[in-house]
A tleap script that builds the chain and sets N, CA, C and O, in Angstrom:
source leaprc.protein.ff14SB
mol = sequence {
  NMET TYR LEU HIE ILE GLY ASN ASN ILE LEU
  CYS ASP ASP ARG ASP LEU ILE GLY ILE PHE
  ASP LEU ASP ASN LEU THR ALA SER ARG GLU
  SER THR GLU PHE LEU GLU GLN TYR GLU LYS
  LYS LYS ASN LEU VAL ASN ILE GLY GLY ALA
  PHE ASP LEU PRO LYS SER LEU ILE LEU ILE
  LYS LYS GLY GLU LYS ASP ILE LEU TYR MET
  SER PRO ILE THR SER SER THR LEU TYR LYS
  ARG SER LYS ASN PRO THR GLN ASN LEU CLEU
}
set mol.1.N position { 95.678 112.737 104.177 }
set mol.1.CA position { 97.172 112.366 104.334 }
set mol.1.C position { 97.439 111.763 103.611 }
set mol.1.O position { 96.625 111.097 102.970 }
set mol.2.N position { 98.799 111.749 103.401 }
set mol.2.CA position { 99.731 111.371 102.114 }
set mol.2.C position { 101.044 110.799 102.302 }
set mol.2.O position { 101.961 111.571 102.581 }
set mol.3.N position { 101.343 109.194 102.159 }
set mol.3.CA position { 101.938 108.516 102.455 }
set mol.3.C position { 103.096 108.233 101.814 }
set mol.3.O position { 103.056 107.392 100.916 }
set mol.4.N position { 104.801 109.111 102.272 }
set mol.4.CA position { 105.909 108.519 100.961 }
set mol.4.C position { 106.608 107.344 101.440 }
set mol.4.O position { 107.160 107.084 102.509 }
set mol.5.N position { 106.333 106.323 99.719 }
set mol.5.CA position { 106.706 105.093 99.864 }
set mol.5.C position { 107.637 104.857 99.649 }
set mol.5.O position { 108.047 103.783 100.091 }
set mol.6.N position { 108.471 105.631 98.910 }
set mol.6.CA position { 109.833 105.471 98.725 }
set mol.6.C position { 109.501 106.051 97.061 }
set mol.6.O position { 108.452 105.760 96.485 }
set mol.7.N position { 110.662 106.965 96.391 }
set mol.7.CA position { 111.174 106.820 95.421 }
set mol.7.C position { 110.069 108.391 94.744 }
set mol.7.O position { 109.703 108.693 93.608 }
set mol.8.N position { 109.942 108.788 95.571 }
set mol.8.CA position { 109.268 109.919 95.527 }
set mol.8.C position { 107.297 110.394 95.258 }
set mol.8.O position { 106.564 111.356 95.032 }
set mol.9.N position { 107.274 108.637 95.539 }
set mol.9.CA position { 105.850 108.669 95.644 }
set mol.9.C position { 105.401 108.421 96.946 }
set mol.9.O position { 105.908 108.045 98.002 }
set mol.10.N position { 103.970 108.841 96.428 }
set mol.10.CA position { 102.886 109.329 97.773 }
set mol.10.C position { 101.822 108.719 97.310 }
set mol.10.O position { 101.608 108.800 96.101 }
set mol.11.N position { 100.901 107.959 98.166 }
set mol.11.CA position { 99.766 107.671 98.100 }
set mol.11.C position { 99.078 107.775 99.713 }
set mol.11.O position { 99.489 107.733 100.872 }
set mol.12.N position { 97.514 107.969 98.848 }
set mol.12.CA position { 96.576 108.712 99.654 }
set mol.12.C position { 95.992 108.288 100.695 }
set mol.12.O position { 94.773 108.125 100.623 }
set mol.13.N position { 96.684 107.995 101.936 }
set mol.13.CA position { 95.742 106.677 103.101 }
set mol.13.C position { 94.798 106.619 102.981 }
set mol.13.O position { 94.392 105.923 103.912 }
set mol.14.N position { 93.489 107.096 101.998 }
set mol.14.CA position { 92.557 106.697 102.181 }
set mol.14.C position { 92.134 105.508 100.694 }
set mol.14.O position { 91.048 105.260 100.169 }
set mol.15.N position { 93.538 104.995 100.397 }
set mol.15.CA position { 93.212 104.529 99.515 }
set mol.15.C position { 94.493 102.812 99.939 }
set mol.15.O position { 94.631 101.708 99.412 }
set mol.16.N position { 95.085 103.473 101.044 }
set mol.16.CA position { 95.867 101.991 101.474 }
set mol.16.C position { 95.063 101.420 102.245 }
set mol.16.O position { 94.298 101.927 103.066 }
set mol.17.N position { 95.301 99.906 101.876 }
set mol.17.CA position { 94.986 98.360 102.269 }
set mol.17.C position { 95.759 98.210 103.042 }
set mol.17.O position { 95.344 98.141 104.199 }
set mol.18.N position { 97.359 98.078 102.786 }
set mol.18.CA position { 97.927 97.051 103.448 }
set mol.18.C position { 99.356 97.108 103.107 }
set mol.18.O position { 99.741 97.288 101.952 }
set mol.19.N position { 100.432 96.898 104.482 }
set mol.19.CA position { 101.870 97.401 104.433 }
set mol.19.C position { 102.079 95.878 104.883 }
set mol.19.O position { 101.374 95.280 105.696 }
set mol.20.N position { 103.047 95.434 104.281 }
set mol.20.CA position { 103.509 94.154 104.576 }
set mol.20.C position { 104.677 94.110 104.704 }
set mol.20.O position { 105.226 95.017 104.079 }
set mol.21.N position { 105.831 93.000 105.618 }
set mol.21.CA position { 107.110 93.139 105.712 }
set mol.21.C position { 107.322 92.168 104.867 }
set mol.21.O position { 106.545 91.219 104.770 }
set mol.22.N position { 108.217 92.272 104.279 }
set mol.22.CA position { 109.051 91.086 103.121 }
set mol.22.C position { 110.330 89.650 104.246 }
set mol.22.O position { 110.941 88.586 104.150 }
set mol.23.N position { 109.977 90.790 105.182 }
set mol.23.CA position { 111.144 89.749 105.312 }
set mol.23.C position { 110.174 88.664 106.819 }
set mol.23.O position { 110.631 87.673 107.389 }
set mol.24.N position { 108.813 89.334 107.063 }
set mol.24.CA position { 108.441 87.568 107.645 }
set mol.24.C position { 107.231 87.219 106.704 }
set mol.24.O position { 106.212 86.775 107.234 }
set mol.25.N position { 107.274 87.374 105.487 }
set mol.25.CA position { 106.088 87.146 104.781 }
set mol.25.C position { 107.249 85.528 104.642 }
set mol.25.O position { 108.438 85.251 104.802 }
set mol.26.N position { 105.957 84.830 104.251 }
set mol.26.CA position { 106.053 83.376 104.833 }
set mol.26.C position { 107.038 82.795 102.904 }
set mol.26.O position { 106.431 83.525 102.122 }
set mol.27.N position { 107.632 82.320 102.403 }
set mol.27.CA position { 107.981 81.524 101.767 }
set mol.27.C position { 106.695 80.168 101.043 }
set mol.27.O position { 106.979 79.114 100.474 }
set mol.28.N position { 105.163 80.800 101.392 }
set mol.28.CA position { 104.325 79.497 100.580 }
set mol.28.C position { 103.803 79.646 99.548 }
set mol.28.O position { 103.818 80.707 98.925 }
set mol.29.N position { 103.374 78.846 99.268 }
set mol.29.CA position { 102.735 78.805 98.125 }
set mol.29.C position { 101.711 79.820 97.846 }
set mol.29.O position { 101.546 80.179 96.680 }
set mol.30.N position { 101.002 80.321 98.799 }
set mol.30.CA position { 100.043 81.030 98.944 }
set mol.30.C position { 100.432 82.755 98.604 }
set mol.30.O position { 99.871 83.659 97.985 }
set mol.31.N position { 101.533 82.634 99.276 }
set mol.31.CA position { 102.248 84.271 99.120 }
set mol.31.C position { 102.582 84.068 97.700 }
set mol.31.O position { 102.342 85.088 97.054 }
set mol.32.N position { 103.170 82.867 96.822 }
set mol.32.CA position { 104.295 83.254 95.748 }
set mol.32.C position { 102.758 83.294 94.756 }
set mol.32.O position { 102.439 84.257 94.059 }
set mol.33.N position { 102.007 82.110 94.889 }
set mol.33.CA position { 100.301 82.854 93.976 }
set mol.33.C position { 100.154 84.590 94.070 }
set mol.33.O position { 100.072 85.329 93.089 }
set mol.34.N position { 100.144 85.035 95.544 }
set mol.34.CA position { 100.138 85.902 95.839 }
set mol.34.C position { 100.481 87.395 94.685 }
set mol.34.O position { 99.797 88.194 94.046 }
set mol.35.N position { 101.921 87.139 94.921 }
set mol.35.CA position { 102.521 88.243 94.068 }
set mol.35.C position { 102.605 87.600 92.501 }
set mol.35.O position { 102.545 88.389 91.558 }
set mol.36.N position { 102.732 86.272 92.270 }
set mol.36.CA position { 102.541 86.353 90.846 }
set mol.36.C position { 100.668 86.483 90.134 }
set mol.36.O position { 100.352 86.355 88.951 }
set mol.37.N position { 99.904 86.715 91.095 }
set mol.37.CA position { 98.600 87.426 90.581 }
set mol.37.C position { 99.309 88.837 90.248 }
set mol.37.O position { 99.393 88.987 89.029 }
set mol.38.N position { 99.853 89.937 91.002 }
set mol.38.CA position { 99.858 91.076 90.595 }
set mol.38.C position { 100.965 90.810 89.587 }
set mol.38.O position { 100.456 90.734 88.469 }
set mol.39.N position { 102.168 90.654 89.553 }
set mol.39.CA position { 102.619 90.513 88.384 }
set mol.39.C position { 102.026 89.737 86.998 }
set mol.39.O position { 102.973 89.070 86.582 }
set mol.40.N position { 101.428 89.638 86.544 }
set mol.40.CA position { 100.721 88.475 85.902 }
set mol.40.C position { 99.427 89.909 85.572 }
set mol.40.O position { 99.092 90.040 84.395 }
set mol.41.N position { 99.102 90.405 86.108 }
set mol.41.CA position { 98.300 91.363 85.924 }
set mol.41.C position { 98.773 93.016 85.647 }
set mol.41.O position { 98.089 94.037 85.722 }
set mol.42.N position { 100.539 92.798 85.225 }
set mol.42.CA position { 100.929 94.027 86.160 }
set mol.42.C position { 101.026 94.939 86.876 }
set mol.42.O position { 101.815 95.883 86.828 }
set mol.43.N position { 99.887 94.618 87.887 }
set mol.43.CA position { 100.011 95.561 89.243 }
set mol.43.C position { 101.185 95.628 89.998 }
set mol.43.O position { 101.113 96.511 90.853 }
set mol.44.N position { 102.548 94.833 89.990 }
set mol.44.CA position { 103.540 94.719 90.792 }
set mol.44.C position { 104.214 95.723 90.175 }
set mol.44.O position { 104.182 95.766 88.945 }
set mol.45.N position { 105.043 96.842 91.016 }
set mol.45.CA position { 105.751 97.681 90.837 }
set mol.45.C position { 106.883 97.609 91.931 }
set mol.45.O position { 106.626 97.713 93.131 }
set mol.46.N position { 108.456 97.381 91.315 }
set mol.46.CA position { 109.187 98.111 92.568 }
set mol.46.C position { 109.610 99.331 92.527 }
set mol.46.O position { 110.079 99.788 91.484 }
set mol.47.N position { 109.528 99.942 93.479 }
set mol.47.CA position { 109.928 101.515 93.371 }
set mol.47.C position { 111.282 101.603 93.662 }
set mol.47.O position { 112.008 102.520 93.278 }
set mol.48.N position { 111.621 100.672 94.325 }
set mol.48.CA position { 113.376 100.441 94.681 }
set mol.48.C position { 113.961 101.146 93.738 }
set mol.48.O position { 113.356 101.623 92.778 }
set mol.49.N position { 115.655 101.303 94.029 }
set mol.49.CA position { 116.862 101.240 92.527 }
set mol.49.C position { 117.329 99.897 92.238 }
set mol.49.O position { 117.149 98.895 92.930 }
set mol.50.N position { 117.883 99.981 91.251 }
set mol.50.CA position { 118.430 98.660 90.947 }
set mol.50.C position { 119.833 97.987 91.891 }
set mol.50.O position { 120.627 97.177 91.413 }
set mol.51.N position { 119.885 98.411 92.980 }
set mol.51.CA position { 120.876 97.869 94.095 }
set mol.51.C position { 119.944 97.897 95.584 }
set mol.51.O position { 120.368 97.369 96.612 }
set mol.52.N position { 118.645 98.586 95.500 }
set mol.52.CA position { 117.884 98.023 96.544 }
set mol.52.C position { 116.617 96.902 96.797 }
set mol.52.O position { 115.577 96.643 96.191 }
set mol.53.N position { 117.276 96.386 98.018 }
set mol.53.CA position { 116.031 95.331 97.964 }
set mol.53.C position { 114.694 95.720 98.426 }
set mol.53.O position { 114.674 96.870 98.864 }
set mol.54.N position { 113.796 95.226 98.452 }
set mol.54.CA position { 112.535 95.165 98.865 }
set mol.54.C position { 112.051 94.886 99.913 }
set mol.54.O position { 111.512 93.784 99.811 }
set mol.55.N position { 111.911 95.450 101.254 }
set mol.55.CA position { 111.797 95.548 102.361 }
set mol.55.C position { 110.682 95.411 102.896 }
set mol.55.O position { 110.607 94.855 103.992 }
set mol.56.N position { 109.179 96.047 102.028 }
set mol.56.CA position { 108.325 96.074 102.297 }
set mol.56.C position { 106.969 95.923 101.203 }
set mol.56.O position { 107.240 96.379 100.092 }
set mol.57.N position { 105.765 95.442 101.313 }
set mol.57.CA position { 105.336 95.820 100.133 }
set mol.57.C position { 103.607 96.663 100.540 }
set mol.57.O position { 102.835 96.353 101.449 }
set mol.58.N position { 103.492 97.460 99.782 }
set mol.58.CA position { 102.354 98.385 100.049 }
set mol.58.C position { 101.283 97.985 99.264 }
set mol.58.O position { 101.803 97.727 98.179 }
set mol.59.N position { 100.268 97.813 99.191 }
set mol.59.CA position { 98.603 97.243 98.683 }
set mol.59.C position { 97.541 98.845 98.542 }
set mol.59.O position { 96.956 99.311 99.520 }
set mol.60.N position { 97.509 99.219 97.713 }
set mol.60.CA position { 97.119 100.436 97.123 }
set mol.60.C position { 95.845 100.275 96.250 }
set mol.60.O position { 95.910 99.677 95.177 }
set mol.61.N position { 94.336 100.969 96.850 }
set mol.61.CA position { 93.322 100.336 95.695 }
set mol.61.C position { 93.256 101.934 94.798 }
set mol.61.O position { 92.743 102.893 95.376 }
set mol.62.N position { 93.738 102.075 93.569 }
set mol.62.CA position { 93.158 102.920 92.551 }
set mol.62.C position { 92.388 103.096 92.276 }
set mol.62.O position { 92.730 102.985 91.099 }
set mol.63.N position { 91.011 103.421 92.179 }
set mol.63.CA position { 89.898 103.424 91.387 }
set mol.63.C position { 89.384 101.214 91.640 }
set mol.63.O position { 89.218 100.500 92.629 }
set mol.64.N position { 89.342 101.032 90.464 }
set mol.64.CA position { 89.121 99.396 90.353 }
set mol.64.C position { 90.014 98.557 90.566 }
set mol.64.O position { 89.925 97.415 91.016 }
set mol.65.N position { 91.457 99.523 90.017 }
set mol.65.CA position { 92.748 98.903 90.058 }
set mol.65.C position { 93.866 98.698 91.573 }
set mol.65.O position { 94.483 99.605 92.131 }
set mol.66.N position { 93.850 97.280 91.938 }
set mol.66.CA position { 94.731 97.621 93.622 }
set mol.66.C position { 96.273 97.325 92.476 }
set mol.66.O position { 96.450 96.735 91.411 }
set mol.67.N position { 97.177 98.146 93.478 }
set mol.67.CA position { 98.712 98.149 92.752 }
set mol.67.C position { 99.278 97.676 94.083 }
set mol.67.O position { 98.732 97.632 95.185 }
set mol.68.N position { 100.471 97.343 93.721 }
set mol.68.CA position { 101.647 96.479 94.851 }
set mol.68.C position { 102.589 96.888 94.729 }
set mol.68.O position { 103.354 96.480 93.855 }
set mol.69.N position { 102.887 97.837 95.550 }
set mol.69.CA position { 103.949 98.326 95.420 }
set mol.69.C position { 105.477 97.364 96.450 }
set mol.69.O position { 105.428 96.752 97.517 }
set mol.70.N position { 106.445 97.593 95.672 }
set mol.70.CA position { 107.843 96.825 96.084 }
set mol.70.C position { 108.799 98.028 97.431 }
set mol.70.O position { 109.712 98.578 96.814 }
set mol.71.N position { 108.792 98.346 98.464 }
set mol.71.CA position { 109.606 99.742 99.003 }
set mol.71.C position { 110.150 99.271 99.421 }
set mol.71.O position { 109.816 98.287 100.080 }
set mol.72.N position { 111.520 99.755 99.271 }
set mol.72.CA position { 113.019 99.476 100.043 }
set mol.72.C position { 112.762 100.210 101.334 }
set mol.72.O position { 113.612 100.039 102.208 }
set mol.73.N position { 111.654 101.065 101.636 }
set mol.73.CA position { 111.636 101.094 103.314 }
set mol.73.C position { 111.109 100.350 103.962 }
set mol.73.O position { 110.399 99.604 103.288 }
set mol.74.N position { 111.081 100.065 105.463 }
set mol.74.CA position { 110.472 99.069 105.870 }
set mol.74.C position { 109.763 99.121 106.724 }
set mol.74.O position { 109.982 99.952 107.605 }
set mol.75.N position { 108.502 98.160 106.816 }
set mol.75.CA position { 106.637 98.459 107.544 }
set mol.75.C position { 107.132 99.401 108.140 }
set mol.75.O position { 106.696 100.551 108.093 }
set mol.76.N position { 108.418 98.908 108.980 }
set mol.76.CA position { 107.736 99.521 110.575 }
set mol.76.C position { 107.913 101.293 110.178 }
set mol.76.O position { 107.053 102.069 110.594 }
set mol.77.N position { 109.241 101.870 109.249 }
set mol.77.CA position { 109.065 102.702 109.085 }
set mol.77.C position { 107.873 104.056 108.688 }
set mol.77.O position { 107.588 105.191 109.071 }
set mol.78.N position { 107.434 102.990 107.619 }
set mol.78.CA position { 106.132 103.218 106.817 }
set mol.78.C position { 105.040 103.332 107.972 }
set mol.78.O position { 103.997 103.955 107.777 }
set mol.79.N position { 105.294 102.765 109.066 }
set mol.79.CA position { 103.748 102.875 110.159 }
set mol.79.C position { 104.428 104.136 110.852 }
set mol.79.O position { 103.742 105.069 111.269 }
set mol.80.N position { 105.568 104.115 110.934 }
set mol.80.CA position { 105.847 105.751 112.189 }
set mol.80.C position { 105.402 106.871 110.795 }
set mol.80.O position { 104.408 107.547 111.062 }
set mol.81.N position { 105.809 107.045 109.849 }
set mol.81.CA position { 105.207 108.004 109.062 }
set mol.81.C position { 103.665 108.361 109.087 }
set mol.81.O position { 103.025 109.411 109.152 }
set mol.82.N position { 103.252 106.553 108.976 }
set mol.82.CA position { 101.453 106.968 108.981 }
set mol.82.C position { 101.219 107.625 110.032 }
set mol.82.O position { 100.498 108.623 110.029 }
set mol.83.N position { 101.866 107.101 111.203 }
set mol.83.CA position { 101.355 108.045 112.721 }
set mol.83.C position { 101.731 109.562 112.988 }
set mol.83.O position { 101.129 110.331 113.738 }
set mol.84.N position { 103.127 109.900 112.029 }
set mol.84.CA position { 103.534 111.423 112.287 }
set mol.84.C position { 103.653 111.569 110.719 }
set mol.84.O position { 104.360 110.995 109.891 }
set mol.85.N position { 102.527 112.724 110.612 }
set mol.85.CA position { 102.133 113.330 109.717 }
set mol.85.C position { 103.880 114.400 108.898 }
set mol.85.O position { 104.071 114.551 107.691 }
set mol.86.N position { 104.674 114.845 109.860 }
set mol.86.CA position { 105.853 115.560 108.968 }
set mol.86.C position { 107.169 114.628 108.826 }
set mol.86.O position { 108.340 114.908 108.571 }
set mol.87.N position { 106.332 113.091 109.161 }
set mol.87.CA position { 107.383 112.015 108.957 }
set mol.87.C position { 107.510 111.940 106.786 }
set mol.87.O position { 108.319 111.759 105.876 }
set mol.88.N position { 105.659 112.314 107.121 }
set mol.88.CA position { 105.899 112.226 105.085 }
set mol.88.C position { 106.593 113.121 104.152 }
set mol.88.O position { 106.553 112.685 103.002 }
set mol.89.N position { 107.187 114.180 104.274 }
set mol.89.CA position { 107.239 115.317 103.929 }
set mol.89.C position { 109.179 114.981 103.518 }
set mol.89.O position { 109.846 115.841 102.943 }
set mol.90.N position { 109.835 113.478 103.995 }
set mol.90.CA position { 110.834 113.141 103.738 }
set mol.90.C position { 111.227 112.847 102.066 }
set mol.90.O position { 112.355 112.464 101.755 }
savepdb mol mol.pdb
quit
């Protein structure tokens, strides 16, 4: 099954590692280092528009590469879509 994560991007649910809510992500040193690590490797992708604030992080495994997407879609909406396949076609 495929999950629409925003901006016409679909991911195979078998590649999905995790969906994280940015509102609940603490501004801890570990969180900052995690984001910086993906940014340095150029594996951090903001799929929102210029005026869309990211609301969730989606970690995907593509082959040997991990990609961290910043999505304007909330983690709760992504969760609902993953449970209801007809919602993935939006």
